[in-house]
C-alpha positions in Angstrom: -13.4 100.0 -27.5 -15.9 99.0 -30.1 -16.6 102.5 -31.6 -13.8 104.6 -33.2 -13.4 108.0 -31.7 -11.9 111.2 -33.2 -8.7 112.3 -31.5 -7.3 115.6 -32.7 -6.3 114.9 -36.4 -6.5 111.1 -36.4 -9.1 108.5 -35.5 -8.4 106.3 -32.4 -9.6 102.8 -33.3 -8.5 101.0 -30.1 -6.1 101.4 -27.2 -4.9 99.0 -24.6 -2.1 98.1 -22.2 -0.8 94.6 -22.2 0.3 92.5 -19.2 3.9 93.5 -20.0 3.2 97.2 -19.8 3.2 97.8 -23.6 0.9 100.7 -24.6 -0.8 100.0 -27.9 -2.8 102.5 -30.0 -4.5 101.5 -33.2 -5.3 104.5 -35.3 -6.0 105.9 -38.7 -5.1 109.3 -40.3 -7.9 110.2 -42.7 -7.0 112.0 -46.0 -8.7 115.2 -44.7 -6.2 115.5 -41.8 -4.6 118.9 -41.8 -1.2 117.2 -41.8 -1.6 116.2 -45.4 -2.3 119.8 -46.5 0.9 120.8 -48.4 2.9 117.8 -47.1 3.4 117.1 -50.0 1.0 118.2 -52.8 0.3 115.3 -55.1 2.2 112.9 -52.8 0.8 113.2 -49.3 2.8 111.8 -46.4 2.4 112.0 -42.7 5.2 114.2 -41.2 7.6 112.7 -38.7 6.4 115.2 -36.0 2.9 113.8 -36.3 4.2 110.3 -35.9 6.1 111.3 -32.7 2.9 112.9 -31.3 1.1 109.6 -31.9 3.7 107.7 -30.0 3.3 110.1 -27.2 -0.5 109.7 -27.3 -0.1 105.9 -27.1 1.7 106.4 -23.7 -1.0 108.9 -22.6 -4.1 107.1 -23.7 -3.3 103.6 -22.8 -1.4 104.5 -19.6 -3.7 107.3 -18.6 -0.8 109.4 -17.9 -0.8 113.2 -18.5 2.9 113.4 -19.8 4.7 115.6 -22.1 7.8 115.0 -24.2 11.2 115.4 -22.5 13.2 114.1 -25.6 13.8 111.5 -28.2 16.6 109.2 -29.1 17.5 106.9 -32.0 14.4 107.9 -34.0 14.3 106.3 -37.5 11.8 106.8 -40.2 11.7 103.6 -42.3 8.5 103.9 -44.4 6.2 106.7 -45.7 2.7 106.7 -44.1 -0.1 107.6 -46.5 -3.5 109.0 -45.8 -6.1 106.4 -44.6 -3.5 103.7 -43.6 -4.2 101.9 -40.4 -1.4 102.2 -37.9 -0.4 100.3 -34.8 1.6 102.4 -32.4 3.4 100.4 -29.6 5.2 102.0 -26.8 7.0 99.7 -24.2 8.5 101.0 -21.0 12.2 100.6 -20.6 13.2 98.5 -17.6 16.1 100.8 -16.8 14.1 104.1 -16.9 10.3 104.4 -15.9 10.2 107.7 -18.0 11.5 106.2 -21.2 9.6 104.1 -23.8 10.8 102.2 -26.8 8.3 102.9 -29.5 7.5 101.6 -33.0 4.8 102.4 -35.6 3.6 99.7 -37.8 1.6 99.8 -41.1 0.4 96.3 -41.3 3.5 94.3 -40.4 5.8 96.8 -41.9 7.9 99.1 -39.6 7.3 102.8 -40.4 9.1 104.5 -37.5 10.8 103.6 -34.3 12.9 105.0 -31.5 13.0 106.0 -27.8 10.7 108.7 -26.3 11.4 110.2 -22.9 8.5 111.7 -21.0 7.9 113.8 -18.0 4.9 114.4 -15.8 4.5 118.1 -15.5 3.1 117.8 -12.0 6.0 115.7 -10.5 8.6 117.7 -12.5 7.5 120.9 -10.7 7.6 119.1 -7.3 11.1 117.8 -8.0 12.4 121.4 -8.6 10.8 122.6 -5.4 12.3 119.9 -3.3 15.7 119.9 -4.8 
């Protein structure tokens, strides 16, 4: 928790799961991240696909679940994310569906992205197909 660790193309600063089940990932995307190469020259922004991957990582890291994406719904990009900005990615499980999380990405107190992410556990997905 105290020391930042390098995860893929961003730096994970801190992860936790709250008493209510929210998964929270604090991270920073450094200016040398490959996502900023060519996106866009002279005006670097973090692509939406990278933001969605970070939302999935919040679920994986804080929840210690090896899940993959099953889909997204109602995704809205509200603010551009620039190199070096500190992000807070919050994913809360939906009460009605254990494989769905409402997520939001904040820069400071400002909403950058939000939506719903659906996940699947590759191991149980295979088992469901065999028993069906």
